C-alpha positions in Angstrom: 44.5 -26.3 33.3 42.4 -24.6 35.9 42.9 -21.3 34.1 41.7 -22.9 30.9 38.5 -24.2 32.6 37.8 -20.8 34.1 38.2 -19.3 30.5 35.7 -21.8 29.0 33.3 -21.2 31.8 33.5 -17.4 31.4 33.0 -17.7 27.6 29.9 -19.9 28.1 28.5 -17.4 30.5 29.0 -14.5 28.1 27.2 -16.4 25.3 24.3 -17.3 27.6 23.9 -13.7 28.8 24.0 -12.5 25.2 21.3 -14.9 24.1 19.1 -14.0 27.1 19.4 -10.3 26.4 17.9 -10.4 22.9 14.1 -10.2 23.0 13.9 -11.0 26.7 14.8 -14.6 26.1 17.0 -16.9 24.1 17.1 -16.5 20.4 15.4 -19.5 19.0 17.2 -19.5 15.6 20.4 -18.4 14.0 19.7 -16.6 10.7 16.7 -15.6 8.6 17.1 -14.0 5.2 13.9 -12.5 3.7 13.4 -10.9 0.3 11.2 -7.8 0.4 9.8 -6.8 -3.0 8.3 -3.5 -4.0 7.4 -1.6 -7.2 7.9 2.1 -6.7 11.0 4.1 -7.6 14.0 4.3 -5.2 13.2 7.9 -4.0 9.4 7.3 -3.4 8.4 7.5 0.3 6.9 4.0 0.0 10.3 2.6 -1.0 12.1 4.5 1.7 9.5 3.0 4.1 10.6 -0.4 2.9 14.2 0.4 3.6 13.3 1.8 7.1 11.4 -1.4 8.1 14.3 -3.6 6.9 16.9 -1.5 8.8 14.8 -1.5 12.0 14.3 -5.2 11.9 18.0 -5.9 11.4 19.0 -3.5 14.2 16.5 -5.0 16.6 17.5 -8.5 15.9 21.2 -7.8 16.0 21.3 -8.9 12.3 19.8 -12.3 13.1 17.2 -11.3 10.5 18.4 -9.9 7.2 15.8 -8.2 5.0 16.8 -7.6 1.4 14.8 -4.9 -0.3 14.1 -5.2 -4.0 12.3 -2.0 -5.2 11.1 -0.8 -8.6 9.8 -4.2 -9.7 13.2 -5.9 -9.6 11.6 -9.2 -8.5 7.9 -9.0 -9.4 5.5 -6.5 -11.0 2.8 -5.3 -8.6 0.0 -7.4 -10.2 2.2 -10.6 -10.0 2.6 -10.4 -6.3 -0.8 -12.0 -5.8 0.8 -15.3 -6.9 4.3 -14.7 -5.7 3.5 -14.0 -2.0 1.1 -16.8 -1.2 3.3 -19.3 -3.0 6.4 -18.2 -1.2 8.2 -17.2 -4.4 9.0 -14.1 -2.4 8.8 -13.7 1.4 7.6 -10.1 1.8 6.1 -7.4 -0.4 4.6 -4.0 -0.4 1.5 -4.1 -2.6 -1.4 -2.0 -3.9 -4.3 -3.5 -1.8 -6.9 -2.5 -4.4 -5.4 -5.2 -6.7 -6.1 -7.9 -4.0 -9.9 -7.4 -3.8 -10.3 -10.6 -5.9 -8.6 -12.4 -3.0 -9.9 -10.4 -0.1 -13.1 -8.7 -1.3 -13.5 -6.6 1.9 -10.5 -4.5 0.7 -12.9 -2.7 -1.7 -14.1 -0.8 1.3 -10.9 1.3 1.1 -11.6 2.2 -2.6 -15.2 3.5 -2.2 -15.2 6.8 -4.0 -16.0 10.0 -2.0 -16.6 7.8 1.0 -13.7 8.9 3.3 -13.5 12.7 3.8 -9.8 12.6 4.5 -6.9 10.2 5.0 -7.3 10.3 8.8 -10.6 8.6 8.5 -8.9 5.9 6.4 -6.3 5.5 9.2 -9.0 5.1 11.8 -10.7 2.5 9.7 -7.6 0.3 9.2 -6.4 0.8 12.8 -9.8 -0.3 14.1 -12.1 -3.3 13.8 -12.4 -3.1 10.1 -8.6 -3.3 9.7 -8.4 -6.3 12.0 -11.1 -8.2 10.1 -9.2 -7.6 6.8 -6.0 -8.9 8.4 -7.8 -12.1 9.4 -9.2 -12.5 5.8 -5.6 -12.3 4.5 -4.5 -15.1 6.8 -7.1 -17.4 5.2 -5.3 -17.1 1.9 -1.8 -17.6 3.4 -0.8 -14.0 4.0 0.2 -12.1 7.1 -0.6 -8.3 6.8 2.1 -6.6 8.9 0.7 -3.0 8.4 -1.2 -0.6 6.2 0.9 1.9 4.4 -0.4 5.3 3.2 0.4 5.8 -0.5 -1.1 9.2 -0.7 -4.1 11.0 -2.3 -5.2 9.8 -5.7 -6.0 12.1 -8.6 -6.3 11.8 -12.4 -3.4 12.8 -14.7 -4.4 13.1 -18.4 -3.3 14.2 -21.8 -6.3 16.5 -22.2 -8.2 18.5 -19.5 -10.9 16.6 -17.6 -12.9 19.0 -15.5 -16.6 17.9 -15.6 -18.5 14.7 -15.5 -19.2 15.0 -19.2 -15.5 15.1 -20.0 -15.1 11.5 -18.9 -17.2 10.1 -21.7 -15.3 7.8 -24.0 -11.9 8.4 -22.3 -9.7 5.4 -21.8 -8.4 5.7 -18.3 -5.9 3.5 -16.4 -7.2 2.0 -13.1 -5.6 -0.3 -10.5 -8.7 -1.7 -8.8 -12.0 -3.3 -9.4 -14.1 -0.6 -7.8 -12.3 2.2 -9.6 -13.3 0.5 -12.8 -16.9 0.4 -11.8 -17.4 4.0 -11.0 -15.5 5.2 -14.1 -17.9 3.0 -16.2 -20.7 4.9 -14.5 -19.0 8.1 -15.7 -19.0 6.8 -19.3 -15.2 6.1 -19.4 -13.4 3.0 -20.5 -11.2 1.6 -17.6 -8.0 -0.1 -18.4 -6.0 -2.1 -15.9 -2.3 -1.4 -15.9 0.5 -1.7 -13.4 2.3 1.4 -12.2 5.4 0.7 -14.4 3.2 0.5 -17.5 1.6 3.9 -17.3 4.3 6.1 -18.8 4.5 4.1 -22.0 0.7 3.9 -22.3 0.3 7.6 -21.9 3.2 8.3 -24.4 1.7 6.0 -27.0 -1.8 7.1 -26.5 -3.0 3.7 -25.4 -4.7 5.5 -22.6 -6.0 9.1 -22.3 -5.2 9.4 -18.6 -4.4 7.5 -15.4 -5.9 7.3 -12.0 -2.8 7.3 -9.7 -1.2 9.0 -6.8 0.3 12.4 -7.4 3.6 11.2 -5.9 3.6 8.4 -8.5 3.1 11.0 -11.3 6.1 12.9 -10.0 8.5 10.0 -9.3 7.7 8.2 -12.5 7.8 11.5 -14.6 4.3 11.1 -16.0 4.4 14.9 -16.4 6.6 14.4 -19.5 3.7 12.7 -21.4 0.6 14.2 -19.7 0.1 17.8 -18.7 -3.2 17.9 -16.9 -4.2 16.9 -13.3 -7.7 16.8 -12.1 -7.5 17.2 -8.3 -10.5 15.9 -6.5 -9.3 13.5 -3.8 -12.0 10.9 -4.5 -9.9 8.3 -2.5 -6.8 7.8 -0.6 -4.8 4.8 -1.8 -3.6 2.3 0.8 -0.8 -0.2 0.3 -0.2 -3.2 2.4 3.1 -4.7 3.8 2.5 -8.4 3.4 4.4 -11.5 4.4 4.0 -15.1 3.4 2.1 -16.7 6.3 4.2 -19.9 6.3 7.4 -17.9 6.6 5.8 -15.8 9.3 4.9 -18.9 11.3 8.5 -20.2 11.0 9.8 -17.1 12.9 10.2 -17.6 16.7 7.8 -15.5 18.9 10.5 -13.1 20.0 11.4 -12.2 16.3 7.7 -12.0 15.4 7.3 -9.4 18.2 10.2 -7.4 16.7 8.5 -7.5 13.3 5.3 -6.1 14.8 7.0 -3.4 16.8 9.1 -2.3 13.9 6.0 -2.3 11.6 4.2 0.0 13.9 7.1 2.4 13.9 7.4 2.2 10.1 3.7 2.8 9.7 3.8 6.0 11.7 6.8 7.3 9.8 5.1 6.5 6.5 1.9 8.4 7.4 3.9 11.5 8.1 5.9 11.2 4.9 2.8 10.6 2.8 1.2 13.8 4.2 4.4 15.7 3.6 4.8 14.4 0.0 1.2 15.2 -0.9 1.7 18.8 0.3 4.8 19.2 -1.8 4.2 17.3 -4.9 1.5 19.5 -6.5 3.9 22.4 -6.5 6.7 20.3 -8.0 4.4 19.1 -10.8 3.4 22.7 -11.6 7.1 23.5 -12.1 7.1 20.9 -14.9 4.3 22.7 -16.7 1.4 20.6 -15.4 -1.9 22.4 -15.1 -3.6 21.4 -11.8 -7.4 21.8 -11.8 -9.2 21.6 -8.5 -12.7 20.4 -9.0 -15.3 22.8 -7.4 -17.4 21.4 -4.6 -20.6 21.7 -6.7 -19.1 19.6 -9.5 -17.6 17.2 -7.0 -21.0 16.6 -5.6 -22.2 15.6 -9.1 -19.4 13.0 -9.3 -20.2 11.7 -5.9 -23.9 11.1 -6.7 -23.1 9.2 -9.8 -20.2 7.1 -8.4 -21.2 6.2 -4.8 -24.3 4.1 -5.4 -23.0 1.7 -8.1 -19.8 1.4 -6.1 -21.6 0.4 -2.8 -23.8 -2.0 -4.8 -20.8 -3.8 -6.2 -19.1 -3.8 -2.9 -22.1 -5.4 -1.1 -22.6 -7.9 -4.0 -19.0 -9.1 -3.7 -18.8 -9.1 0.1 -22.3 -10.0 1.3 -23.0 -9.9 5.0 -19.3 -9.3 5.9 -19.2 -6.3 3.7 -22.4 -4.9 5.3 -20.8 -5.2 8.7 -17.5 -3.6 7.5 -19.5 -0.7 6.0 -21.6 -0.1 9.1 -18.7 -0.2 11.5 -16.7 2.2 9.3 -19.6 4.7 9.0 -20.0 4.7 12.8 -16.3 5.4 13.2 -16.5 8.3 10.8 -19.3 10.1 12.8 
């Protein structure tokens, strides 16, 4: 009998020590299973970033948290996430932040054409005060923004060459954000809103003449099969967001929330390196498929900048008011 009691006591001690070891304190819950939706193909670096975050969280929580990744639009199309995430129809998602400007107008800052000189300026903006302000705005609509993900540089892929400002006139071009639509209108083009999964068919059928999208997207989704011209100008650097339903976030114990934030930071750094690497490699890959890549000369690029920037900033300030002015000023200071 005494041996049995000693066994029970030892077993209880082992369980207690195990609980105390995780997160520096007792685990406050048993199991959490979260669905993590995405829309890009399996091999895209954004999807691989989803898998990385899921694996890191599971490892750091000793599988107390299970994150199930659903890529390639298996659960929801990108544009449908604006309803699915706040409602709790899905717990987590990687989204195109440009599509959320109707909910968080300040996000239009990240789409200002020819505003950021390179992706590193974008990183400094989202890592600084501007990024924190936008995170707080998301919380007002029931969303926790875990981290900003670099999707890559954005160019134009088209069925016919587009090399000058005049070539835009009358062209039907796919866009994914409100501000993109505004400056393309200033160019004389007709913007059309389409999700990433709809672009291939639209190009194939001639519903659109071209698409504003990431070059990695053009490669992974094989747009080169139906459009053979890329206009390389790097007018913007697309930013995705890793979002979580705020109610679900608040249900997580503090120790698990810390794990999410720590793992998010690691996944963000990995994603930035992968995005830079992918951008370096993808232009060469597209050329092997017969795509003609035209780099816009600086003189012509300046013409585009002059036409695009004023109407874009006007729309941004009209939609965001004083908050937008503050975001713009703090970002401009950070860039100089």
